[in-house]
ChimeraX commands (.cxc) that place a marker at each C-alpha (Angstrom):
marker #1 position 53.70,21.16,-142.97 radius 0.5
marker #1 position 51.31,23.92,-144.10 radius 0.5
marker #1 position 53.82,26.60,-143.10 radius 0.5
marker #1 position 56.52,24.87,-145.16 radius 0.5
marker #1 position 54.24,24.70,-148.20 radius 0.5
marker #1 position 53.34,28.39,-147.94 radius 0.5
marker #1 position 57.02,29.26,-147.53 radius 0.5
marker #1 position 57.92,27.39,-150.71 radius 0.5
marker #1 position 55.16,29.14,-152.63 radius 0.5
marker #1 position 56.40,32.54,-151.47 radius 0.5
marker #1 position 59.98,31.68,-152.42 radius 0.5
marker #1 position 58.87,30.54,-155.87 radius 0.5
marker #1 position 56.79,33.68,-156.32 radius 0.5
marker #1 position 59.69,35.96,-155.36 radius 0.5
marker #1 position 62.08,34.10,-157.67 radius 0.5
marker #1 position 59.61,34.35,-160.57 radius 0.5
marker #1 position 59.16,38.09,-160.03 radius 0.5
marker #1 position 62.94,38.62,-159.98 radius 0.5
marker #1 position 63.31,36.75,-163.29 radius 0.5
marker #1 position 60.51,38.80,-164.87 radius 0.5
marker #1 position 62.05,42.08,-163.71 radius 0.5
marker #1 position 65.44,40.94,-165.01 radius 0.5
marker #1 position 63.92,40.22,-168.42 radius 0.5
marker #1 position 62.34,43.67,-168.34 radius 0.5
marker #1 position 65.73,45.28,-167.72 radius 0.5
marker #1 position 67.35,43.28,-170.52 radius 0.5
marker #1 position 64.62,44.17,-173.04 radius 0.5
marker #1 position 64.23,47.76,-171.77 radius 0.5
marker #1 position 60.52,47.24,-171.14 radius 0.5
marker #1 position 58.18,47.22,-168.17 radius 0.5
marker #1 position 56.63,43.76,-167.85 radius 0.5
marker #1 position 53.30,43.30,-166.08 radius 0.5
marker #1 position 51.33,40.13,-165.50 radius 0.5
marker #1 position 47.87,39.15,-164.29 radius 0.5
marker #1 position 47.13,35.98,-162.33 radius 0.5
marker #1 position 43.63,34.58,-161.93 radius 0.5
marker #1 position 42.67,31.76,-159.54 radius 0.5
marker #1 position 41.82,28.52,-161.33 radius 0.5
marker #1 position 39.58,27.32,-158.51 radius 0.5
marker #1 position 36.84,29.32,-156.81 radius 0.5
marker #1 position 37.90,28.20,-153.34 radius 0.5
marker #1 position 40.95,30.45,-153.74 radius 0.5
marker #1 position 38.74,33.55,-154.04 radius 0.5
marker #1 position 37.69,35.17,-150.79 radius 0.5
marker #1 position 35.16,37.60,-152.24 radius 0.5
marker #1 position 31.50,36.77,-151.63 radius 0.5
marker #1 position 28.90,38.78,-153.50 radius 0.5
marker #1 position 25.75,40.01,-151.78 radius 0.5
marker #1 position 22.23,39.27,-152.93 radius 0.5
marker #1 position 20.88,42.31,-154.75 radius 0.5
marker #1 position 17.60,43.17,-156.44 radius 0.5
marker #1 position 19.43,44.14,-159.63 radius 0.5
marker #1 position 21.34,40.86,-159.96 radius 0.5
marker #1 position 18.09,38.96,-159.33 radius 0.5
marker #1 position 16.81,40.34,-162.65 radius 0.5
marker #1 position 19.68,38.72,-164.56 radius 0.5
marker #1 position 20.49,35.40,-166.18 radius 0.5
marker #1 position 24.04,34.38,-166.98 radius 0.5
marker #1 position 23.71,32.02,-169.94 radius 0.5
marker #1 position 26.72,29.74,-170.40 radius 0.5
marker #1 position 26.51,28.11,-173.82 radius 0.5
marker #1 position 28.45,25.44,-175.66 radius 0.5
marker #1 position 30.32,22.22,-174.90 radius 0.5
marker #1 position 31.57,21.76,-171.35 radius 0.5
marker #1 position 35.28,22.43,-170.81 radius 0.5
marker #1 position 36.50,19.65,-168.50 radius 0.5
marker #1 position 40.16,20.65,-168.17 radius 0.5
marker #1 position 40.73,21.91,-164.60 radius 0.5
marker #1 position 36.95,21.47,-164.11 radius 0.5
marker #1 position 36.78,24.77,-165.97 radius 0.5
marker #1 position 33.04,25.05,-166.58 radius 0.5
marker #1 position 32.11,23.64,-163.17 radius 0.5
marker #1 position 34.43,26.14,-161.48 radius 0.5
marker #1 position 32.97,28.90,-163.63 radius 0.5
marker #1 position 29.48,28.11,-162.37 radius 0.5
marker #1 position 30.83,28.09,-158.80 radius 0.5
marker #1 position 32.41,31.50,-159.37 radius 0.5
marker #1 position 29.20,33.03,-160.74 radius 0.5
marker #1 position 27.16,31.58,-157.88 radius 0.5
marker #1 position 29.67,33.08,-155.45 radius 0.5
marker #1 position 29.98,36.50,-157.09 radius 0.5
marker #1 position 26.32,36.86,-158.11 radius 0.5
marker #1 position 24.21,34.80,-155.66 radius 0.5
marker #1 position 20.97,36.52,-156.75 radius 0.5
marker #1 position 21.47,35.88,-160.47 radius 0.5
marker #1 position 20.29,32.76,-162.28 radius 0.5
marker #1 position 23.00,30.74,-164.02 radius 0.5
marker #1 position 21.82,28.75,-167.04 radius 0.5
marker #1 position 24.12,26.15,-168.61 radius 0.5
marker #1 position 22.92,25.48,-172.15 radius 0.5
marker #1 position 24.92,22.58,-173.55 radius 0.5
marker #1 position 24.41,19.36,-175.55 radius 0.5
marker #1 position 22.39,16.29,-174.68 radius 0.5
marker #1 position 25.45,14.03,-175.09 radius 0.5
marker #1 position 27.45,15.94,-172.44 radius 0.5
marker #1 position 28.12,14.43,-169.02 radius 0.5
marker #1 position 26.58,16.91,-166.58 radius 0.5
marker #1 position 26.79,14.84,-163.38 radius 0.5
marker #1 position 29.44,17.17,-161.94 radius 0.5
marker #1 position 26.83,19.95,-161.90 radius 0.5
marker #1 position 24.49,18.05,-159.57 radius 0.5
marker #1 position 26.15,19.85,-156.65 radius 0.5
marker #1 position 24.30,23.01,-157.70 radius 0.5
marker #1 position 20.72,23.05,-156.53 radius 0.5
marker #1 position 17.86,25.50,-156.27 radius 0.5
marker #1 position 16.03,27.74,-158.67 radius 0.5
marker #1 position 19.09,29.82,-159.55 radius 0.5
marker #1 position 20.89,27.17,-161.55 radius 0.5
marker #1 position 19.39,25.46,-164.58 radius 0.5
marker #1 position 20.69,23.10,-167.26 radius 0.5
marker #1 position 19.36,23.00,-170.81 radius 0.5
marker #1 position 20.35,19.91,-172.81 radius 0.5
marker #1 position 20.03,20.64,-176.52 radius 0.5
marker #1 position 19.89,18.40,-179.55 radius 0.5
marker #1 position 22.69,19.26,-181.95 radius 0.5
marker #1 position 21.64,20.64,-185.34 radius 0.5
marker #1 position 22.24,18.37,-188.33 radius 0.5
marker #1 position 24.81,20.83,-189.71 radius 0.5
marker #1 position 27.20,22.91,-187.57 radius 0.5
marker #1 position 27.07,25.78,-190.04 radius 0.5
marker #1 position 29.90,28.09,-191.13 radius 0.5
marker #1 position 32.00,28.95,-188.10 radius 0.5
marker #1 position 29.72,26.72,-185.98 radius 0.5
marker #1 position 27.03,29.39,-186.21 radius 0.5
marker #1 position 24.20,26.83,-186.01 radius 0.5
marker #1 position 25.68,25.25,-182.90 radius 0.5
marker #1 position 26.16,28.58,-181.16 radius 0.5
marker #1 position 22.72,29.81,-182.19 radius 0.5
marker #1 position 20.84,26.76,-180.89 radius 0.5
marker #1 position 22.54,26.62,-177.49 radius 0.5
marker #1 position 22.39,30.38,-176.95 radius 0.5
marker #1 position 18.80,30.82,-178.10 radius 0.5
marker #1 position 17.46,27.98,-175.95 radius 0.5
marker #1 position 19.26,29.27,-172.87 radius 0.5
marker #1 position 17.86,32.77,-173.39 radius 0.5
marker #1 position 14.37,31.38,-174.01 radius 0.5
marker #1 position 14.47,29.70,-170.60 radius 0.5
marker #1 position 15.57,32.99,-169.03 radius 0.5
marker #1 position 12.59,34.70,-170.66 radius 0.5
marker #1 position 10.22,31.98,-169.45 radius 0.5
marker #1 position 11.56,32.50,-165.92 radius 0.5
marker #1 position 10.71,36.18,-166.12 radius 0.5
marker #1 position 14.32,37.38,-166.00 radius 0.5
marker #1 position 14.71,40.87,-167.44 radius 0.5
marker #1 position 18.36,40.76,-168.55 radius 0.5
marker #1 position 20.68,38.11,-169.96 radius 0.5
marker #1 position 24.44,37.86,-170.29 radius 0.5
marker #1 position 25.61,35.54,-173.07 radius 0.5
marker #1 position 28.86,33.75,-172.25 radius 0.5
marker #1 position 30.67,30.60,-173.35 radius 0.5
marker #1 position 31.47,27.41,-171.45 radius 0.5
marker #1 position 35.18,27.89,-172.24 radius 0.5
marker #1 position 35.46,31.44,-170.90 radius 0.5
marker #1 position 35.10,32.97,-167.46 radius 0.5
marker #1 position 34.06,36.40,-166.24 radius 0.5
marker #1 position 36.07,37.26,-163.12 radius 0.5
marker #1 position 34.68,40.79,-162.82 radius 0.5
marker #1 position 32.94,41.84,-159.61 radius 0.5
marker #1 position 29.74,43.91,-159.73 radius 0.5
marker #1 position 29.61,43.61,-163.52 radius 0.5
marker #1 position 25.88,42.89,-163.84 radius 0.5
marker #1 position 24.91,46.04,-161.93 radius 0.5
marker #1 position 27.41,48.01,-164.01 radius 0.5
marker #1 position 25.77,46.74,-167.20 radius 0.5
marker #1 position 22.27,47.58,-165.98 radius 0.5
marker #1 position 23.42,51.10,-165.10 radius 0.5
marker #1 position 24.95,51.50,-168.56 radius 0.5
marker #1 position 21.64,50.56,-170.18 radius 0.5
marker #1 position 19.83,53.11,-168.01 radius 0.5
marker #1 position 22.39,55.85,-168.65 radius 0.5
marker #1 position 22.51,55.33,-172.44 radius 0.5
marker #1 position 18.88,54.92,-173.54 radius 0.5
marker #1 position 17.86,54.23,-177.12 radius 0.5
marker #1 position 16.10,57.07,-178.87 radius 0.5
marker #1 position 12.44,56.61,-179.78 radius 0.5
marker #1 position 11.42,54.85,-182.98 radius 0.5
marker #1 position 13.17,51.51,-182.53 radius 0.5
marker #1 position 11.65,48.17,-181.57 radius 0.5
marker #1 position 14.86,47.45,-179.66 radius 0.5
marker #1 position 14.20,47.76,-175.92 radius 0.5
marker #1 position 17.65,48.81,-174.73 radius 0.5
marker #1 position 21.19,48.80,-176.05 radius 0.5
marker #1 position 23.23,45.66,-176.59 radius 0.5
marker #1 position 26.42,45.73,-174.53 radius 0.5
marker #1 position 29.29,44.29,-176.55 radius 0.5
marker #1 position 32.80,43.34,-175.54 radius 0.5
marker #1 position 35.87,44.68,-177.31 radius 0.5
marker #1 position 38.15,41.65,-176.90 radius 0.5
marker #1 position 39.17,39.96,-180.15 radius 0.5
marker #1 position 36.35,40.72,-182.54 radius 0.5
marker #1 position 34.55,44.06,-182.24 radius 0.5
marker #1 position 36.82,45.51,-184.90 radius 0.5
marker #1 position 37.37,48.93,-186.37 radius 0.5
marker #1 position 38.14,47.52,-189.84 radius 0.5
marker #1 position 35.22,45.20,-190.67 radius 0.5
marker #1 position 31.70,46.69,-190.79 radius 0.5
marker #1 position 29.05,45.12,-188.52 radius 0.5
marker #1 position 31.62,42.81,-186.91 radius 0.5
marker #1 position 30.30,42.90,-183.33 radius 0.5
marker #1 position 31.83,40.34,-180.98 radius 0.5
marker #1 position 29.58,37.34,-180.36 radius 0.5
marker #1 position 31.73,35.95,-177.54 radius 0.5
marker #1 position 30.17,37.89,-174.71 radius 0.5
marker #1 position 27.25,40.32,-174.64 radius 0.5
marker #1 position 24.50,41.64,-172.40 radius 0.5
marker #1 position 21.06,43.08,-172.97 radius 0.5
marker #1 position 17.40,42.73,-172.16 radius 0.5
marker #1 position 16.24,39.15,-172.49 radius 0.5
marker #1 position 13.81,40.16,-175.25 radius 0.5
marker #1 position 16.50,41.93,-177.29 radius 0.5
marker #1 position 18.94,39.06,-176.79 radius 0.5
marker #1 position 16.36,36.59,-178.07 radius 0.5
marker #1 position 15.90,38.69,-181.22 radius 0.5
marker #1 position 19.69,38.80,-181.64 radius 0.5
marker #1 position 20.13,35.04,-181.24 radius 0.5
marker #1 position 17.20,33.90,-183.35 radius 0.5
marker #1 position 18.53,33.86,-186.93 radius 0.5
marker #1 position 17.51,31.19,-189.39 radius 0.5
marker #1 position 19.87,28.23,-189.28 radius 0.5
marker #1 position 22.13,27.83,-192.30 radius 0.5
marker #1 position 21.29,24.45,-193.81 radius 0.5
marker #1 position 22.85,25.00,-197.25 radius 0.5
marker #1 position 26.34,23.50,-197.04 radius 0.5
marker #1 position 27.43,25.37,-200.17 radius 0.5
marker #1 position 27.11,28.77,-198.48 radius 0.5
marker #1 position 30.40,30.68,-198.51 radius 0.5
marker #1 position 31.87,30.36,-195.02 radius 0.5
marker #1 position 33.36,33.86,-195.21 radius 0.5
marker #1 position 30.49,35.95,-196.59 radius 0.5
marker #1 position 29.11,37.16,-194.32 radius 0.5
marker #1 position 31.08,35.78,-191.40 radius 0.5
marker #1 position 29.25,34.79,-188.24 radius 0.5
marker #1 position 29.50,38.05,-186.30 radius 0.5
marker #1 position 28.40,40.18,-189.27 radius 0.5
marker #1 position 25.48,37.89,-190.02 radius 0.5
marker #1 position 24.23,38.05,-186.44 radius 0.5
marker #1 position 24.53,41.81,-185.97 radius 0.5
marker #1 position 23.17,42.70,-189.40 radius 0.5
marker #1 position 20.24,40.35,-188.83 radius 0.5
marker #1 position 19.50,41.95,-185.48 radius 0.5
marker #1 position 19.64,45.47,-186.92 radius 0.5
marker #1 position 17.27,44.53,-189.75 radius 0.5
marker #1 position 14.83,42.91,-187.32 radius 0.5
marker #1 position 14.77,46.04,-185.15 radius 0.5
marker #1 position 14.16,48.50,-187.99 radius 0.5
marker #1 position 17.66,49.65,-188.94 radius 0.5
marker #1 position 18.29,50.57,-192.59 radius 0.5
marker #1 position 21.60,48.83,-193.28 radius 0.5
marker #1 position 23.89,50.59,-195.75 radius 0.5
marker #1 position 26.78,48.12,-195.43 radius 0.5
marker #1 position 29.40,50.80,-194.87 radius 0.5
marker #1 position 31.89,51.40,-192.09 radius 0.5
marker #1 position 30.27,54.75,-191.36 radius 0.5
marker #1 position 26.86,53.13,-190.90 radius 0.5
marker #1 position 28.39,50.48,-188.64 radius 0.5
marker #1 position 29.84,53.15,-186.36 radius 0.5
marker #1 position 26.51,54.98,-186.29 radius 0.5
marker #1 position 24.72,51.74,-185.39 radius 0.5
marker #1 position 27.20,51.11,-182.58 radius 0.5
marker #1 position 26.64,54.66,-181.35 radius 0.5
marker #1 position 22.85,54.44,-181.35 radius 0.5
marker #1 position 22.16,50.77,-180.58 radius 0.5
marker #1 position 25.11,49.45,-178.53 radius 0.5
marker #1 position 27.64,50.13,-175.81 radius 0.5
marker #1 position 31.12,48.64,-176.16 radius 0.5
marker #1 position 32.99,47.91,-172.93 radius 0.5
marker #1 position 36.62,46.99,-172.37 radius 0.5
marker #1 position 37.91,43.95,-170.57 radius 0.5
marker #1 position 38.85,45.98,-167.51 radius 0.5
marker #1 position 35.09,46.12,-166.80 radius 0.5
marker #1 position 34.49,42.39,-167.28 radius 0.5
marker #1 position 37.84,40.67,-166.62 radius 0.5
marker #1 position 37.02,37.95,-169.12 radius 0.5
marker #1 position 39.43,35.04,-169.38 radius 0.5
marker #1 position 39.31,33.10,-172.65 radius 0.5
marker #1 position 42.24,30.80,-173.42 radius 0.5
marker #1 position 40.91,29.14,-176.57 radius 0.5
marker #1 position 42.68,30.98,-179.39 radius 0.5
marker #1 position 45.15,33.33,-177.78 radius 0.5
marker #1 position 48.38,32.94,-175.87 radius 0.5
marker #1 position 47.45,32.62,-172.20 radius 0.5
marker #1 position 50.36,34.83,-171.21 radius 0.5
marker #1 position 49.13,38.00,-172.85 radius 0.5
marker #1 position 46.38,40.46,-172.10 radius 0.5
marker #1 position 44.12,41.92,-174.78 radius 0.5
marker #1 position 45.52,45.42,-175.12 radius 0.5
marker #1 position 47.99,47.39,-177.26 radius 0.5
marker #1 position 51.06,45.19,-177.57 radius 0.5
marker #1 position 53.68,47.29,-179.31 radius 0.5
marker #1 position 52.54,50.94,-178.90 radius 0.5
marker #1 position 53.12,51.60,-182.61 radius 0.5
marker #1 position 49.61,51.00,-183.97 radius 0.5
marker #1 position 46.11,51.48,-182.54 radius 0.5
marker #1 position 44.41,48.46,-181.03 radius 0.5
marker #1 position 42.57,46.25,-183.51 radius 0.5
marker #1 position 39.39,46.31,-181.43 radius 0.5
marker #1 position 36.97,49.13,-180.72 radius 0.5
marker #1 position 37.36,50.03,-177.04 radius 0.5
marker #1 position 34.92,51.90,-174.80 radius 0.5
marker #1 position 36.99,55.02,-175.45 radius 0.5
marker #1 position 36.75,54.48,-179.22 radius 0.5
marker #1 position 33.02,53.77,-178.94 radius 0.5
marker #1 position 32.36,56.94,-176.95 radius 0.5
marker #1 position 34.51,59.20,-179.15 radius 0.5
marker #1 position 33.81,57.78,-182.63 radius 0.5
marker #1 position 30.35,56.23,-182.30 radius 0.5
marker #1 position 28.26,57.67,-179.47 radius 0.5
marker #1 position 29.25,61.34,-179.41 radius 0.5
marker #1 position 28.90,61.88,-183.20 radius 0.5
marker #1 position 25.38,60.39,-182.95 radius 0.5
marker #1 position 24.57,62.71,-180.04 radius 0.5
marker #1 position 25.81,65.76,-181.94 radius 0.5
marker #1 position 23.85,64.75,-185.05 radius 0.5
marker #1 position 20.65,64.37,-183.05 radius 0.5
marker #1 position 21.13,67.85,-181.56 radius 0.5
marker #1 position 21.08,69.53,-184.98 radius 0.5
marker link #1:1,2 radius 0.2
marker link #1:2,3 radius 0.2
marker link #1:3,4 radius 0.2
marker link #1:4,5 radius 0.2
marker link #1:5,6 radius 0.2
marker link #1:6,7 radius 0.2
marker link #1:7,8 radius 0.2
marker link #1:8,9 radius 0.2
marker link #1:9,10 radius 0.2
marker link #1:10,11 radius 0.2
marker link #1:11,12 radius 0.2
marker link #1:12,13 radius 0.2
marker link #1:13,14 radius 0.2
marker link #1:14,15 radius 0.2
marker link #1:15,16 radius 0.2
marker link #1:16,17 radius 0.2
marker link #1:17,18 radius 0.2
marker link #1:18,19 radius 0.2
marker link #1:19,20 radius 0.2
marker link #1:20,21 radius 0.2
marker link #1:21,22 radius 0.2
marker link #1:22,23 radius 0.2
marker link #1:23,24 radius 0.2
marker link #1:24,25 radius 0.2
marker link #1:25,26 radius 0.2
marker link #1:26,27 radius 0.2
marker link #1:27,28 radius 0.2
marker link #1:28,29 radius 0.2
marker link #1:29,30 radius 0.2
marker link #1:30,31 radius 0.2
marker link #1:31,32 radius 0.2
marker link #1:32,33 radius 0.2
marker link #1:33,34 radius 0.2
marker link #1:34,35 radius 0.2
marker link #1:35,36 radius 0.2
marker link #1:36,37 radius 0.2
marker link #1:37,38 radius 0.2
marker link #1:38,39 radius 0.2
marker link #1:39,40 radius 0.2
marker link #1:40,41 radius 0.2
marker link #1:41,42 radius 0.2
marker link #1:42,43 radius 0.2
marker link #1:43,44 radius 0.2
marker link #1:44,45 radius 0.2
marker link #1:45,46 radius 0.2
marker link #1:46,47 radius 0.2
marker link #1:47,48 radius 0.2
marker link #1:48,49 radius 0.2
marker link #1:49,50 radius 0.2
marker link #1:50,51 radius 0.2
marker link #1:51,52 radius 0.2
marker link #1:52,53 radius 0.2
marker link #1:53,54 radius 0.2
marker link #1:54,55 radius 0.2
marker link #1:55,56 radius 0.2
marker link #1:56,57 radius 0.2
marker link #1:57,58 radius 0.2
marker link #1:58,59 radius 0.2
marker link #1:59,60 radius 0.2
marker link #1:60,61 radius 0.2
marker link #1:61,62 radius 0.2
marker link #1:62,63 radius 0.2
marker link #1:63,64 radius 0.2
marker link #1:64,65 radius 0.2
marker link #1:65,66 radius 0.2
marker link #1:66,67 radius 0.2
marker link #1:67,68 radius 0.2
marker link #1:68,69 radius 0.2
marker link #1:69,70 radius 0.2
marker link #1:70,71 radius 0.2
marker link #1:71,72 radius 0.2
marker link #1:72,73 radius 0.2
marker link #1:73,74 radius 0.2
marker link #1:74,75 radius 0.2
marker link #1:75,76 radius 0.2
marker link #1:76,77 radius 0.2
marker link #1:77,78 radius 0.2
marker link #1:78,79 radius 0.2
marker link #1:79,80 radius 0.2
marker link #1:80,81 radius 0.2
marker link #1:81,82 radius 0.2
marker link #1:82,83 radius 0.2
marker link #1:83,84 radius 0.2
marker link #1:84,85 radius 0.2
marker link #1:85,86 radius 0.2
marker link #1:86,87 radius 0.2
marker link #1:87,88 radius 0.2
marker link #1:88,89 radius 0.2
marker link #1:89,90 radius 0.2
marker link #1:90,91 radius 0.2
marker link #1:91,92 radius 0.2
marker link #1:92,93 radius 0.2
marker link #1:93,94 radius 0.2
marker link #1:94,95 radius 0.2
marker link #1:95,96 radius 0.2
marker link #1:96,97 radius 0.2
marker link #1:97,98 radius 0.2
marker link #1:98,99 radius 0.2
marker link #1:99,100 radius 0.2
marker link #1:100,101 radius 0.2
marker link #1:101,102 radius 0.2
marker link #1:102,103 radius 0.2
marker link #1:103,104 radius 0.2
marker link #1:104,105 radius 0.2
marker link #1:105,106 radius 0.2
marker link #1:106,107 radius 0.2
marker link #1:107,108 radius 0.2
marker link #1:108,109 radius 0.2
marker link #1:109,110 radius 0.2
marker link #1:110,111 radius 0.2
marker link #1:111,112 radius 0.2
marker link #1:112,113 radius 0.2
marker link #1:113,114 radius 0.2
marker link #1:114,115 radius 0.2
marker link #1:115,116 radius 0.2
marker link #1:116,117 radius 0.2
marker link #1:117,118 radius 0.2
marker link #1:118,119 radius 0.2
marker link #1:119,120 radius 0.2
marker link #1:120,121 radius 0.2
marker link #1:121,122 radius 0.2
marker link #1:122,123 radius 0.2
marker link #1:123,124 radius 0.2
marker link #1:124,125 radius 0.2
marker link #1:125,126 radius 0.2
marker link #1:126,127 radius 0.2
marker link #1:127,128 radius 0.2
marker link #1:128,129 radius 0.2
marker link #1:129,130 radius 0.2
marker link #1:130,131 radius 0.2
marker link #1:131,132 radius 0.2
marker link #1:132,133 radius 0.2
marker link #1:133,134 radius 0.2
marker link #1:134,135 radius 0.2
marker link #1:135,136 radius 0.2
marker link #1:136,137 radius 0.2
marker link #1:137,138 radius 0.2
marker link #1:138,139 radius 0.2
marker link #1:139,140 radius 0.2
marker link #1:140,141 radius 0.2
marker link #1:141,142 radius 0.2
marker link #1:142,143 radius 0.2
marker link #1:143,144 radius 0.2
marker link #1:144,145 radius 0.2
marker link #1:145,146 radius 0.2
marker link #1:146,147 radius 0.2
marker link #1:147,148 radius 0.2
marker link #1:148,149 radius 0.2
marker link #1:149,150 radius 0.2
marker link #1:150,151 radius 0.2
marker link #1:151,152 radius 0.2
marker link #1:152,153 radius 0.2
marker link #1:153,154 radius 0.2
marker link #1:154,155 radius 0.2
marker link #1:155,156 radius 0.2
marker link #1:156,157 radius 0.2
marker link #1:157,158 radius 0.2
marker link #1:158,159 radius 0.2
marker link #1:159,160 radius 0.2
marker link #1:160,161 radius 0.2
marker link #1:161,162 radius 0.2
marker link #1:162,163 radius 0.2
marker link #1:163,164 radius 0.2
marker link #1:164,165 radius 0.2
marker link #1:165,166 radius 0.2
marker link #1:166,167 radius 0.2
marker link #1:167,168 radius 0.2
marker link #1:168,169 radius 0.2
marker link #1:169,170 radius 0.2
marker link #1:170,171 radius 0.2
marker link #1:171,172 radius 0.2
marker link #1:172,173 radius 0.2
marker link #1:173,174 radius 0.2
marker link #1:174,175 radius 0.2
marker link #1:175,176 radius 0.2
marker link #1:176,177 radius 0.2
marker link #1:177,178 radius 0.2
marker link #1:178,179 radius 0.2
marker link #1:179,180 radius 0.2
marker link #1:180,181 radius 0.2
marker link #1:181,182 radius 0.2
marker link #1:182,183 radius 0.2
marker link #1:183,184 radius 0.2
marker link #1:184,185 radius 0.2
marker link #1:185,186 radius 0.2
marker link #1:186,187 radius 0.2
marker link #1:187,188 radius 0.2
marker link #1:188,189 radius 0.2
marker link #1:189,190 radius 0.2
marker link #1:190,191 radius 0.2
marker link #1:191,192 radius 0.2
marker link #1:192,193 radius 0.2
marker link #1:193,194 radius 0.2
marker link #1:194,195 radius 0.2
marker link #1:195,196 radius 0.2
marker link #1:196,197 radius 0.2
marker link #1:197,198 radius 0.2
marker link #1:198,199 radius 0.2
marker link #1:199,200 radius 0.2
marker link #1:200,201 radius 0.2
marker link #1:201,202 radius 0.2
marker link #1:202,203 radius 0.2
marker link #1:203,204 radius 0.2
marker link #1:204,205 radius 0.2
marker link #1:205,206 radius 0.2
marker link #1:206,207 radius 0.2
marker link #1:207,208 radius 0.2
marker link #1:208,209 radius 0.2
marker link #1:209,210 radius 0.2
marker link #1:210,211 radius 0.2
marker link #1:211,212 radius 0.2
marker link #1:212,213 radius 0.2
marker link #1:213,214 radius 0.2
marker link #1:214,215 radius 0.2
marker link #1:215,216 radius 0.2
marker link #1:216,217 radius 0.2
marker link #1:217,218 radius 0.2
marker link #1:218,219 radius 0.2
marker link #1:219,220 radius 0.2
marker link #1:220,221 radius 0.2
marker link #1:221,222 radius 0.2
marker link #1:222,223 radius 0.2
marker link #1:223,224 radius 0.2
marker link #1:224,225 radius 0.2
marker link #1:225,226 radius 0.2
marker link #1:226,227 radius 0.2
marker link #1:227,228 radius 0.2
marker link #1:228,229 radius 0.2
marker link #1:229,230 radius 0.2
marker link #1:230,231 radius 0.2
marker link #1:231,232 radius 0.2
marker link #1:232,233 radius 0.2
marker link #1:233,234 radius 0.2
marker link #1:234,235 radius 0.2
marker link #1:235,236 radius 0.2
marker link #1:236,237 radius 0.2
marker link #1:237,238 radius 0.2
marker link #1:238,239 radius 0.2
marker link #1:239,240 radius 0.2
marker link #1:240,241 radius 0.2
marker link #1:241,242 radius 0.2
marker link #1:242,243 radius 0.2
marker link #1:243,244 radius 0.2
marker link #1:244,245 radius 0.2
marker link #1:245,246 radius 0.2
marker link #1:246,247 radius 0.2
marker link #1:247,248 radius 0.2
marker link #1:248,249 radius 0.2
marker link #1:249,250 radius 0.2
marker link #1:250,251 radius 0.2
marker link #1:251,252 radius 0.2
marker link #1:252,253 radius 0.2
marker link #1:253,254 radius 0.2
marker link #1:254,255 radius 0.2
marker link #1:255,256 radius 0.2
marker link #1:256,257 radius 0.2
marker link #1:257,258 radius 0.2
marker link #1:258,259 radius 0.2
marker link #1:259,260 radius 0.2
marker link #1:260,261 radius 0.2
marker link #1:261,262 radius 0.2
marker link #1:262,263 radius 0.2
marker link #1:263,264 radius 0.2
marker link #1:264,265 radius 0.2
marker link #1:265,266 radius 0.2
marker link #1:266,267 radius 0.2
marker link #1:267,268 radius 0.2
marker link #1:268,269 radius 0.2
marker link #1:269,270 radius 0.2
marker link #1:270,271 radius 0.2
marker link #1:271,272 radius 0.2
marker link #1:272,273 radius 0.2
marker link #1:273,274 radius 0.2
marker link #1:274,275 radius 0.2
marker link #1:275,276 radius 0.2
marker link #1:276,277 radius 0.2
marker link #1:277,278 radius 0.2
marker link #1:278,279 radius 0.2
marker link #1:279,280 radius 0.2
marker link #1:280,281 radius 0.2
marker link #1:281,282 radius 0.2
marker link #1:282,283 radius 0.2
marker link #1:283,284 radius 0.2
marker link #1:284,285 radius 0.2
marker link #1:285,286 radius 0.2
marker link #1:286,287 radius 0.2
marker link #1:287,288 radius 0.2
marker link #1:288,289 radius 0.2
marker link #1:289,290 radius 0.2
marker link #1:290,291 radius 0.2
marker link #1:291,292 radius 0.2
marker link #1:292,293 radius 0.2
marker link #1:293,294 radius 0.2
marker link #1:294,295 radius 0.2
marker link #1:295,296 radius 0.2
marker link #1:296,297 radius 0.2
marker link #1:297,298 radius 0.2
marker link #1:298,299 radius 0.2
marker link #1:299,300 radius 0.2
marker link #1:300,301 radius 0.2
marker link #1:301,302 radius 0.2
marker link #1:302,303 radius 0.2
marker link #1:303,304 radius 0.2
marker link #1:304,305 radius 0.2
marker link #1:305,306 radius 0.2
marker link #1:306,307 radius 0.2
marker link #1:307,308 radius 0.2
marker link #1:308,309 radius 0.2
marker link #1:309,310 radius 0.2
marker link #1:310,311 radius 0.2
marker link #1:311,312 radius 0.2
marker link #1:312,313 radius 0.2
marker link #1:313,314 radius 0.2
marker link #1:314,315 radius 0.2
marker link #1:315,316 radius 0.2
view
């Protein structure tokens, strides 16, 4: 019975690949695709306990995604890939969290938050409350680093936490800032080259202290505030820069300098982040037509246009 089922899967896989290659020939394009297991039991990799991962919290914030047990399976994946890290689910007090009772021990925590009276433009109040409270718990637990993620996204990357820690050690912040270490941002969807101070708020990593400064803005209670000025990402990054001593000039040039001196931007090949909320599940976040540059700032763009100019300026 099992052999028959495996045989059918292989036949279906081969037929699908043939169809894809046929479409490639008809459109005169090479077609690639990326499959990710929905359920953790399909992943053979088991991470080892490491001293570096033990310094980290993975904060999962927001409402639980129940489709395909998405958030539950995400916690399972993180516990499997990063057994030394602490996973913190920071969600809402009206959420049903019984499915998470299977996780026990000191390396998994749940924070149940009271929703703010007003969601805020772009749900900024909701995101701020759940993220801040999760990071505060990480700080109370003495964890040195925190990754901010969402309950509707999943990081499939292996060894990513150690990679991030090494980046922070390799790219120190110059003296004179109250910021402890750089903020690691993610290029997918919103760290853009066209809108100043628009640093992606979907996924980031930094010291727990820096992350708490980043995610501790005043809640927006005035419902007449323009929802577009400044938009959520700009408000958060500009607020963080101000609170760590940066003189904001509100120009694209200053934004690039800030990225070069205060952040590191990584590409999705380093994180393997899956986020199906707004974008077609079939596509990957990369150049789609090879006619125009990517909308986002990649690690390559960050190194060439942000970091190296700052290094050269400091050498003068």
